[in-house]
C-alpha positions as CSV (number, residue, x, y, z in Angstrom):
1,X,5.9,-34.3,-0.4
2,X,2.8,-35.8,1.1
3,X,0.7,-32.9,-0.2
4,X,2.1,-31.9,-3.6
5,X,-0.7,-29.5,-4.2
6,X,0.5,-27.3,-1.3
7,X,3.4,-24.9,-2.0
8,X,5.7,-23.4,0.6
9,X,6.3,-19.8,-0.4
10,X,8.4,-17.1,1.1
11,X,6.8,-13.7,0.7
12,X,9.2,-10.8,1.1
13,X,8.4,-7.5,2.7
14,X,11.8,-6.1,1.7
15,X,13.6,-6.7,-1.6
16,X,16.9,-6.3,0.2
17,X,16.7,-9.9,1.5
18,X,17.7,-11.0,-2.1
19,X,20.7,-8.7,-2.2
20,X,23.3,-11.4,-1.4
21,X,23.8,-14.5,-3.5
22,X,23.9,-16.6,-0.3
23,X,20.5,-15.5,1.0
24,X,19.0,-15.8,-2.5
25,X,20.4,-19.4,-2.9
26,X,19.1,-20.3,0.5
27,X,15.6,-19.0,-0.2
28,X,15.5,-20.8,-3.6
29,X,16.7,-24.1,-2.1
30,X,14.2,-23.9,0.8
31,X,11.0,-22.6,-0.7
32,X,8.9,-23.6,-3.7
33,X,8.4,-20.0,-4.6
34,X,9.7,-16.5,-3.6
35,X,7.2,-13.7,-4.0
36,X,7.8,-10.0,-3.7
37,X,4.4,-8.3,-3.9
38,X,4.5,-4.8,-5.5
39,X,2.2,-3.6,-2.8
40,X,5.1,-3.9,-0.3
41,X,7.0,-1.2,-2.2
42,X,4.2,1.3,-2.1
43,X,4.3,4.1,0.6
44,X,6.4,4.5,3.6
45,X,8.9,1.5,4.1
46,X,7.9,1.2,7.8
47,X,4.6,-0.3,6.7
48,X,6.0,-2.8,4.2
49,X,5.4,-5.8,6.6
50,X,1.7,-4.7,7.1
51,X,1.3,-4.4,3.3
52,X,2.9,-7.8,2.8
53,X,0.6,-9.3,5.3
54,X,-2.4,-7.7,3.5
55,X,-1.2,-9.3,0.3
56,X,-0.8,-12.7,1.9
57,X,-4.3,-12.6,3.4
58,X,-6.0,-11.4,0.2
59,X,-4.3,-14.2,-1.8
60,X,-4.9,-17.1,0.7
61,X,-7.8,-19.4,1.4
62,X,-6.7,-20.3,4.9
63,X,-4.7,-18.3,7.4
64,X,-2.6,-20.2,9.9
65,X,-1.4,-18.1,12.8
66,X,0.0,-18.4,16.3
67,X,-1.7,-15.5,18.0
68,X,-1.2,-15.2,21.8
69,X,-1.6,-11.4,22.4
70,X,-4.3,-8.9,22.1
71,X,-2.3,-6.2,20.3
72,X,0.3,-5.8,17.5
73,X,0.6,-6.5,13.8
74,X,-0.4,-10.2,14.0
75,X,-3.7,-9.3,15.7
76,X,-4.3,-6.6,13.0
77,X,-3.6,-9.2,10.3
78,X,-6.1,-11.7,11.8
79,X,-8.8,-9.0,12.2
80,X,-8.3,-8.2,8.5
81,X,-8.6,-11.9,7.6
82,X,-11.8,-12.1,9.7
83,X,-13.2,-9.1,7.8
84,X,-12.5,-10.9,4.6
85,X,-14.2,-14.0,6.0
86,X,-11.1,-16.2,5.6
87,X,-10.8,-19.5,7.4
88,X,-8.4,-18.9,10.4
89,X,-6.5,-21.6,12.3
90,X,-4.9,-20.3,15.4
91,X,-2.3,-22.9,16.6
92,X,-2.4,-21.6,20.2
C-alpha cells in the first residue's frame, strides 16, 4: 500500500497449481497478478522452473534474491541476470 506502483505477482512454473478452486482463490486473493509464461510450457517439464526464472529475469528491472550457495538453480538465475546487466540485490 505504501508503494502502489509496485505489484506483487505470482509467476507459475506449472499450470497445475491453478487446478483446484481453493488454490486459485488463494492466489487471486494474495497476489496482484498471476502470470503463467508460455515459455514455461516449452520443452521438457523438468526445466519449467528454469524457463520460468528466465522469464522473470528478462521481464524485471531489479532481481532480489537470497543466494547463499555456490551451485544450483538460484545461482544459475543470478548469473543469467548478471549477463543481462540487471540490478541484483542479494539479501544475504
